[in-house]
C-alpha positions as CSV (number, residue, x, y, z in Angstrom):
1,M,114.1,123.1,106.9
2,T,115.3,123.5,103.2
3,L,117.9,121.3,102.4
4,R,120.1,122.8,99.5
5,T,123.7,120.4,97.9
6,T,126.7,121.1,96.8
7,R,128.2,119.5,93.7
8,R,130.5,118.0,96.0
9,F,127.9,116.1,97.7
10,D,126.2,115.1,94.9
11,K,128.9,113.2,93.2
12,A,129.8,111.9,96.9
13,F,126.6,110.4,97.6
14,A,126.1,109.1,94.2
15,R,129.2,106.8,94.9
16,L,127.7,105.4,98.3
17,A,126.5,101.9,97.9
18,D,123.0,101.9,97.3
19,R,122.7,100.7,101.3
20,D,124.5,103.5,102.1
21,Q,122.6,106.2,100.3
22,R,119.0,104.6,101.9
23,R,121.5,105.3,105.3
24,V,122.4,109.0,103.9
25,E,118.3,109.7,103.0
26,S,117.3,108.7,106.3
27,A,119.2,110.4,108.1
28,L,118.3,113.7,106.6
29,R,114.7,112.8,106.8
30,L,114.9,112.5,110.4
31,F,117.4,115.7,110.6
32,V,114.6,117.7,108.9
33,D,111.8,116.8,111.5
34,Q,114.8,116.9,114.7
35,P,117.8,117.7,113.9
36,F,119.3,117.6,117.3
37,H,118.2,114.2,117.7
38,P,120.8,111.9,119.6
39,K,121.2,109.3,116.8
40,L,122.1,111.9,114.3
41,R,125.3,112.9,117.0
42,N,125.0,116.6,115.5
43,H,128.4,118.4,116.6
44,A,130.1,121.4,115.5
45,L,133.7,120.3,113.4
46,E,136.8,122.1,114.6
47,R,140.1,123.2,113.0
48,K,140.0,123.6,108.6
49,L,136.3,122.7,108.8
50,R,135.7,125.7,111.7
51,G,131.9,127.0,111.6
52,L,130.4,123.7,109.4
53,R,128.5,120.9,111.6
54,A,128.2,117.1,111.1
55,I,125.7,114.5,111.3
56,T,126.1,110.7,111.5
57,A,123.6,108.6,108.8
58,G,124.9,105.1,110.5
59,H,128.9,103.5,111.7
60,D,130.9,105.0,109.5
61,L,129.2,107.6,107.5
62,R,128.9,111.6,107.9
63,I,127.1,114.4,106.5
64,V,129.2,117.6,106.7
65,Y,126.5,120.6,106.6
66,E,126.6,124.3,106.7
67,A,123.8,126.2,108.5
68,E,122.7,129.5,106.4
69,E,121.1,133.0,107.7
70,G,119.3,132.2,111.0
71,G,120.6,128.9,112.0
72,L,119.0,125.9,110.9
73,V,116.3,127.1,108.7
74,R,118.5,126.6,105.4
75,V,121.2,124.4,105.7
76,L,123.5,123.3,102.5
77,L,124.9,119.7,102.5
78,L,128.8,120.0,101.4
79,N,129.8,116.7,101.7
80,V,129.1,112.8,102.5
81,G,131.4,110.2,103.2
82,T,133.3,108.0,105.7
83,H,135.0,109.5,108.2
84,A,138.4,109.7,107.0
85,E,136.9,111.0,103.5
86,V,134.8,114.0,104.8
87,Y,137.3,115.1,107.0
């Protein structure tokens, strides 16, 4: 799996506390190995984010992504932050 990030994701990640950055990095490592591991709670989004998916990186941290061309071979990370920030 290849992960790419958007500018929005990079900026949001940089604003996170160090502890939360480590949680995101850990979740992404697991995501690359096992995209649908129960710990990640990988789920489709609805309404204005229809067509996108999200995983959990901790208690209230979410990573929003879009699967590009052919499922989960190429993934574009769109945003990261608390539930309220990304939805």
